[in-house]
C-alpha positions in Angstrom: 14.8 -4.9 -10.6 12.6 -7.7 -9.2 13.0 -6.3 -5.6 12.8 -2.6 -6.4 9.0 -2.3 -6.9 8.0 -4.4 -3.8 10.6 -2.5 -1.7 9.3 0.8 -3.0 5.7 -0.1 -2.2 6.6 -1.2 1.3 8.6 2.0 2.0 5.8 4.1 0.6 3.3 2.3 2.8 5.6 2.5 5.9 6.2 6.2 5.7 2.7 7.2 4.6 1.0 5.2 7.4 3.6 6.5 9.8 2.8 10.0 8.9 -0.9 9.6 9.2 -0.7 7.7 12.5 1.9 10.1 13.9 -0.4 13.1 13.2 -3.1 11.2 15.0 -0.7 10.4 17.8 0.2 14.1 18.3 -3.5 14.7 19.2 -3.5 11.7 21.6 -0.6 13.3 23.5 -3.0 16.0 24.7 -6.2 14.1 25.4 -5.4 10.3 25.7 -1.7 9.6 26.0 -2.5 6.2 27.5 -3.6 5.1 24.0 -0.2 5.8 22.4 1.3 2.3 23.1 -1.6 0.7 21.4 -1.1 3.0 18.4 2.6 2.1 18.2 1.7 -1.6 18.3 -0.9 -1.1 15.6 1.6 0.6 13.3 4.2 -2.1 13.9 1.6 -4.8 13.0 0.7 -2.9 9.8 4.3 -2.7 8.8 5.0 -6.4 9.4 1.9 -7.2 7.4 3.1 -5.0 4.6 6.5 -6.6 4.6 4.9 -10.0 4.2 2.5 -8.8 1.5 4.9 -6.7 -0.6 8.3 -8.2 0.1 7.6 -11.8 1.1 9.2 -11.4 4.5 7.6 -13.5 7.2 8.4 -13.8 10.9 9.2 -17.0 12.9 9.4 -17.0 16.7 11.3 -19.5 18.6 11.5 -19.9 22.4 9.1 -18.8 25.1 7.8 -15.3 24.7 7.7 -13.4 28.0 4.0 -13.0 28.9 4.4 -9.6 30.5 6.7 -7.3 32.4 9.2 -8.0 35.1 12.1 -8.7 32.6 14.7 -7.0 30.5 14.9 -8.2 26.9 18.5 -7.9 25.7 17.9 -7.9 22.0 20.3 -8.3 19.2 20.0 -5.5 16.6 20.4 -5.9 12.9 17.6 -4.0 11.3 14.9 -1.4 11.8 12.6 -4.3 11.5 13.6 -5.3 15.1 11.6 -2.4 16.4 8.4 -3.6 14.6 9.0 -7.1 15.8 9.4 -6.1 19.5 6.3 -3.9 19.5 4.3 -6.7 18.0 5.5 -9.8 19.8 6.0 -8.4 23.3 3.3 -6.9 25.4 3.7 -3.1 25.2 7.5 -3.0 25.6 9.5 0.1 26.6 12.6 0.4 24.5 15.7 2.1 25.8 16.9 4.3 23.0 19.3 7.1 22.4 18.1 10.6 23.0 18.9 11.7 19.4 16.0 9.7 18.1 13.6 12.2 19.7 14.6 14.6 16.9 13.2 12.3 14.2 10.4 13.8 12.2 6.9 12.6 12.6 7.1 10.2 15.5 10.2 11.5 17.4 8.1 13.5 19.8 5.8 10.5 20.5 8.5 8.2 21.8 8.7 9.4 25.4 4.9 10.0 25.8 4.5 6.5 24.3 6.5 4.9 27.1 10.0 4.7 25.6 13.1 5.6 27.7 15.5 8.1 26.1 19.1 8.0 27.3 21.8 10.7 27.0 24.8 8.5 26.3 27.1 11.3 27.2 25.3 12.2 30.5 27.4 10.0 32.8 26.1 8.8 36.1 23.1 11.2 36.2 21.8 9.9 32.9 22.2 6.3 34.2 20.3 7.0 37.4 17.5 8.7 35.3 17.4 5.7 33.0 17.1 3.2 35.9 14.3 5.3 37.6 12.3 5.5 34.4 12.8 1.7 33.7 11.6 0.9 37.2 8.4 2.9 36.5 7.8 1.0 33.3 8.4 -2.4 35.0 6.0 -1.4 37.8 3.4 -0.7 35.0 3.8 -4.2 33.7 5.9 -3.3 30.6 9.0 -5.3 29.7 12.2 -3.3 29.1 14.0 -3.8 25.7 17.6 -2.8 25.4 20.1 -3.3 22.5 23.5 -4.1 24.1 25.2 -3.7 20.8 24.2 -0.1 20.8 23.7 0.0 17.0 22.7 -2.2 14.1 25.3 -4.9 13.4 25.2 -6.7 10.0 24.7 -10.4 9.9 28.0 -12.4 10.3 29.7 -9.6 12.2 30.3 -9.1 15.9 29.3 -6.0 17.8 30.9 -4.6 20.9 28.5 -5.4 23.7 28.0 -2.5 26.1 27.9 -3.2 29.9 24.8 -1.0 30.5 22.5 -4.0 30.4 24.4 -5.6 33.3 24.2 -2.4 35.4 20.5 -2.1 34.6 19.7 -5.7 35.5 21.5 -5.3 38.8 19.8 -2.0 39.7 16.3 -3.4 38.8 17.0 -6.9 40.1 15.1 -8.6 37.2 16.2 -11.4 34.9 17.6 -10.7 31.4 16.3 -12.6 28.5 18.6 -12.7 25.4 16.7 -12.2 22.1 18.6 -13.1 18.9 17.6 -12.3 15.3 18.7 -12.6 11.7 16.5 -9.7 10.4 19.5 -8.1 8.7 19.4 -10.8 6.1 16.1 -9.4 4.8 16.4 -5.8 5.7 19.9 -4.5 5.9 21.1 -1.4 7.7 20.0 1.7 5.8 19.0 -0.6 2.9 16.2 0.3 0.6 15.9 -3.2 -1.0 14.3 -5.9 1.0 15.0 -9.7 0.4 12.2 -12.2 0.6 12.3 -15.0 3.1 11.9 -15.8 6.8 13.1 -13.8 9.7 13.7 -15.9 12.8 13.9 -14.4 16.3 14.7 -16.6 19.3 14.0 -16.0 23.0 16.8 -17.7 25.0 16.7 -18.9 28.6 16.8 -16.1 31.2 20.0 -14.9 32.8 20.2 -14.1 36.5 20.6 -10.3 37.3 23.5 -11.1 39.7 25.8 -12.5 37.1 29.2 -11.0 36.8 29.6 -8.5 34.0 31.9 -10.7 31.9 29.7 -13.7 32.4 26.5 -12.0 31.3 28.2 -10.3 28.3 29.7 -13.7 27.3 26.3 -15.4 27.5 24.7 -12.7 25.4 27.5 -13.0 22.8 27.0 -16.8 22.6 23.3 -16.3 21.9 23.9 -13.6 19.3 26.9 -14.9 17.5 26.6 -18.7 17.9 26.4 -19.2 14.2 29.5 -17.2 13.6 31.6 -19.2 16.0 30.4 -22.7 14.9 
């Protein structure tokens, strides 16, 4: 019961603010689409502030935060909170996301105009080439690319199957890959209403060269993500 009221207040704030800002964002699509990334970042900061205020969840950042674009952030994924963190800590990132998210109410139609890269996971080679071309445009605009190699949220203490798409993307774009690990799932679980007070730690690890062999890059990512499981 102790966590129910704070969690309810946060969720109410998150959805209410998301609805208001999404309505405003729909107008920006027509007359000032360049302002959408700043709107996304503003909402993310509001939500992280609300998590701290209502639920006692605070963020700790370890490692060197990339100052701008020219990199791929290969992020571990445990929670919806990871999106808010990326939008806040990084400089206007472009997330690679599944096309199904475009059907979400409120903000689904703002994702692509806001600079996100939607991928048809069943589209084969054509979809991969389209993703690479769009990511190249985002990098040229100075935006870092964020991709979740696990493909979905994986609970803390479990291992996810890492998808090789990050390797292909790094080779095609010829930019370094920075692993980003998190323990956000300890505070905000997958599809969990209740939030647990305490710190969330994210860590930026040393960059990986784009020319690494597939198995070497995936092994390096796994070590960053799951080092506490194996030790």
